[in-house]
C-alpha positions in Angstrom: -76.6 -165.3 56.9 -73.5 -163.5 58.2 -72.2 -164.4 61.6 -73.4 -162.6 64.8 -70.4 -160.2 64.9 -71.1 -159.0 61.3 -74.8 -158.7 62.0 -74.2 -156.6 65.1 -71.8 -154.4 63.2 -74.4 -154.0 60.4 -77.2 -153.3 62.9 -75.1 -150.6 64.6 -74.2 -148.9 61.2 -77.7 -149.1 60.0 -79.0 -147.6 63.2 -76.6 -144.7 63.0 -77.6 -144.1 59.4 -81.3 -144.3 60.3 -81.1 -141.4 62.7 -79.2 -139.2 60.2 -81.6 -136.5 58.8 -82.7 -137.1 55.2 -85.6 -136.5 52.9 -87.8 -139.0 54.7 -87.3 -137.5 58.1 -87.9 -133.9 56.9 -91.1 -135.0 55.0 -92.4 -136.8 58.1 -91.7 -133.8 60.3 -93.4 -131.5 57.8 -96.4 -133.7 57.4 -96.8 -134.1 61.2 -96.6 -130.4 61.9 -99.2 -129.7 59.2 -101.7 -132.5 59.8 -100.9 -134.2 63.1 -99.6 -137.5 64.3 -101.8 -139.7 62.1 -100.4 -138.2 58.9 -96.8 -138.3 60.3 -97.0 -142.0 61.2 -98.7 -142.8 57.8 -95.9 -141.0 56.0 -93.4 -143.0 58.0 -94.8 -146.2 56.8 -94.9 -144.8 53.3 -91.2 -144.0 53.3 -90.6 -147.5 54.6 -92.5 -149.0 51.7 -90.5 -146.8 49.3 -87.3 -148.0 50.9 -88.4 -151.6 50.4 -88.9 -150.9 46.7 -85.2 -150.1 46.5 -84.3 -153.2 48.5 -86.3 -155.6 46.3 -85.0 -153.8 43.1 -81.5 -154.1 44.4 -81.9 -157.8 45.2 -83.1 -158.4 41.6 -80.3 -156.3 40.1 -82.7 -153.5 38.8 -81.0 -150.8 40.9 -77.6 -151.8 39.5 -78.9 -151.4 36.0 -80.3 -147.9 36.8 -77.0 -146.8 38.4 -75.0 -148.1 35.5 -77.0 -146.0 33.1 -76.3 -142.3 33.2 -79.6 -141.5 31.4 -81.7 -143.6 33.8 -80.0 -142.3 36.9 -80.3 -138.7 35.7 -84.0 -139.2 34.9 -84.8 -140.7 38.2 -82.9 -138.2 40.3 -84.5 -135.2 38.5 -88.0 -136.6 39.0 -87.2 -137.3 42.6 -85.6 -133.8 43.1 -88.5 -132.1 41.4 -91.0 -134.0 43.6 -89.1 -133.0 46.8 -88.9 -129.3 45.7 -92.6 -129.4 44.9 -93.5 -130.9 48.3 -91.2 -128.3 50.0 -92.8 -125.4 48.1 -96.3 -126.7 48.9 -95.4 -127.0 52.6 -94.1 -123.4 52.6 -97.2 -122.2 50.8 -99.6 -124.1 53.1 -97.9 -122.8 56.2 -98.2 -119.1 55.0 -101.7 -119.6 53.8 -102.8 -121.1 57.1 -101.1 -118.3 59.0 -102.9 -115.7 56.8 -106.2 -117.5 57.2 -105.8 -117.4 61.0 -105.1 -113.7 61.0 -108.2 -113.1 58.9 -110.3 -115.4 61.0 -110.8 -117.9 58.2 -110.4 -121.7 58.5 -107.1 -123.2 57.7 -106.7 -125.7 54.9 -107.8 -129.2 55.9 -105.1 -131.9 56.5 -104.4 -134.0 53.5 -105.2 -137.2 55.4 -103.2 -140.3 56.3 -103.8 -142.1 52.9 -102.3 -139.3 50.8 -99.5 -138.8 53.3 -98.7 -142.5 53.0 -98.7 -142.3 49.1 -96.5 -139.2 49.1 -94.1 -140.9 51.6 -93.7 -143.9 49.2 -92.8 -141.6 46.3 -90.4 -139.4 48.4 -88.3 -142.5 49.1 -88.9 -144.6 45.9 -87.8 -141.7 43.7 -84.5 -141.1 45.4 -81.7 -142.9 43.5 -79.3 -142.1 46.3 -81.2 -144.6 48.4 -80.6 -147.3 45.7 -76.9 -146.3 45.6 -76.7 -146.6 49.4 -78.2 -150.1 49.5 -76.0 -151.3 46.7 -72.9 -149.9 48.3 -73.7 -150.8 51.9 -75.5 -154.1 52.1 -73.1 -156.2 49.9 -70.3 -155.6 52.5 -72.2 -157.8 54.9 -73.4 -160.5 52.5 -71.7 -163.8 52.8 -71.8 -165.8 49.6 -71.1 -169.0 51.5 -73.9 -168.5 53.9 -76.9 -168.9 51.5 -78.7 -167.2 48.7 -77.3 -163.7 48.1 -80.6 -162.2 47.0 -82.3 -163.4 50.2 -79.5 -162.1 52.4 -79.8 -158.7 50.6 -83.5 -158.6 51.2 -83.2 -159.5 54.9 -80.5 -157.0 55.6 -82.3 -154.4 53.6 -85.5 -155.0 55.5 -83.6 -154.5 58.8 -82.3 -151.2 57.6 -85.7 -150.1 56.3 -87.3 -151.1 59.6 -84.8 -149.0 61.5 -85.4 -146.0 59.2 -89.2 -146.4 59.7 -88.8 -146.6 63.4 -86.7 -143.4 63.4 -89.3 -141.7 61.3 -92.1 -142.7 63.7 -90.1 -141.3 66.6 -89.8 -138.0 64.6 -93.6 -138.1 64.0 -94.3 -138.4 67.7 -91.8 -135.8 68.6 -93.2 -133.3 66.0 -96.7 -134.1 67.2 -95.7 -133.2 70.8 -94.2 -130.0 69.5 -97.3 -129.3 67.5 -99.6 -129.9 70.5 -97.3 -127.8 72.8 -97.2 -124.9 70.4 -101.0 -125.0 69.7 -101.3 -121.6 71.3 -98.3 -120.2 69.3 -99.3 -120.4 65.7 -96.3 -118.3 64.6 -94.0 -121.0 66.0 -95.8 -123.7 64.1 -95.6 -121.7 61.0 -91.8 -121.2 61.4 -91.3 -124.9 62.0 -93.4 -125.9 59.0 -91.5 -123.4 56.8 -88.2 -124.8 58.1 -89.3 -128.3 57.1 -90.4 -127.1 53.7 -87.1 -125.2 53.2 -85.2 -128.3 54.2 -87.1 -130.4 51.6 -86.4 -127.9 48.9 -82.7 -127.9 49.8 -82.6 -131.7 49.8 -84.3 -131.7 46.4 -81.7 -129.3 45.0 -78.9 -131.4 46.5 -80.4 -134.5 44.9 -80.6 -132.8 41.5 -76.8 -132.1 41.8 -75.9 -135.6 42.9 -73.5 -137.5 40.7 -73.9 -141.1 39.6 -71.7 -143.4 41.7 -68.5 -144.5 39.9 -68.7 -148.1 38.6 
């Protein structure tokens, strides 16, 4: 493994990147505001598993093959973009439907549950080729060929990054849960927050659709 100085530098960089808002954080916030803390935490672990998919694929060279192929990269990014836009649209629609139901005295739509939130979290992260590009561009800078198996180092460093990302998502889930509980008497505020999260996911999806394949 790299020396302690390199590891400390990697940890600091990975931590900074973990707290930078991205599709995972916005999905976790939206899920928490809609269904509560349990769904938010479940979606956090889902995005974590989706991140590990990229780490393992990168260590085996699969991600490099995808990024080297314009067709595969485009297909993956369009599927991921469409999924994000769909989730964002569904979040917007659910927020407005629940608000309308509340005004009419009807029951709001039931939460989707932790299991579905977990599965959706996996897909949100696993279908994002920009995550693969990040791992392949970032982690190799800290791999030391003389310090052991490169693939193992890649997995360990990738796991550290994913763990930090998951921890940041869980913090977001708890924060959004507190906001949800504190604004329980203000449904209009909850609606606006959910709509903002849905809009952010749509914007991220459109941004992903326009992403270019990294240069070889």
